[in-house]
C-alpha positions as CSV (number, residue, x, y, z in Angstrom):
1,M,125.6,112.7,120.3
2,I,124.6,115.2,117.6
3,A,127.7,114.4,115.5
4,V,126.8,110.7,115.6
5,R,123.2,111.4,114.4
6,F,124.6,113.7,111.7
7,I,127.0,111.1,110.4
8,S,124.3,108.4,110.7
9,F,121.9,110.5,108.6
10,F,124.4,111.0,105.8
11,A,125.3,107.3,105.9
12,L,121.7,106.4,105.5
13,L,121.2,109.0,102.8
14,A,124.2,107.6,100.8
15,L,122.8,104.1,101.3
16,A,119.3,105.2,100.1
17,L,120.8,106.8,97.0
18,N,122.7,103.7,96.3
19,F,119.5,101.6,96.6
20,A,118.0,103.8,93.9
21,S,120.1,102.0,91.4
22,A,120.0,98.6,93.1
23,K,118.5,95.3,92.0
24,I,115.9,93.9,94.4
25,E,114.8,90.3,94.2
26,V,112.5,88.1,96.3
27,V,113.9,84.5,96.7
28,E,112.5,81.6,98.6
29,V,114.8,79.5,100.9
30,A,113.7,76.1,102.2
31,S,113.6,75.8,106.0
32,P,113.6,72.2,107.1
33,S,113.0,73.1,110.7
34,M,109.9,75.2,109.9
35,K,108.9,72.7,107.1
36,K,108.2,75.5,104.6
37,S,109.9,77.9,102.2
38,I,110.7,81.4,103.6
39,K,110.6,84.4,101.3
40,N,113.7,86.7,101.5
41,V,114.6,90.0,99.9
42,V,118.0,90.3,98.3
43,V,119.3,93.8,97.4
44,T,122.4,94.0,95.2
45,P,124.1,97.0,93.6
46,T,123.5,97.4,89.8
47,Y,127.1,96.5,89.0
48,Y,127.1,93.4,91.2
49,E,126.9,90.9,88.3
50,Q,129.5,92.6,86.2
51,D,132.1,92.8,89.0
52,S,132.2,89.2,90.2
53,D,135.7,89.5,91.8
54,R,134.7,92.2,94.2
55,R,133.6,91.3,97.7
56,Y,130.6,93.0,99.3
57,P,129.6,93.4,102.9
58,V,126.4,91.6,103.9
59,V,123.6,92.9,106.2
60,Y,120.9,90.5,107.5
61,L,117.7,92.2,108.8
62,L,115.1,90.3,110.6
63,H,111.6,91.8,110.6
64,G,110.4,90.2,113.8
65,H,106.9,89.0,114.7
66,G,104.1,90.7,112.8
67,G,106.2,91.7,109.8
68,N,107.1,90.0,106.6
69,H,109.9,89.8,104.1
70,M,109.0,93.2,102.6
71,S,109.1,95.1,105.9
72,W,112.7,96.4,105.4
73,V,112.3,97.3,101.7
């Protein structure tokens, strides 16, 4: 259990250091079922636009009730 926490800590640390040079944008997506636009945060690495052939993993985080689009940033 300690090893898992240790690895998780360093994975999160590496991710946080990568975010230090990331591009963060707020975009609005139309939701027909909710009849309104929903704000979303998109985080991409700095080199994302220069390396268009590379594929990147995607993570979707839902803030839940009481939060907003900035809760995970």
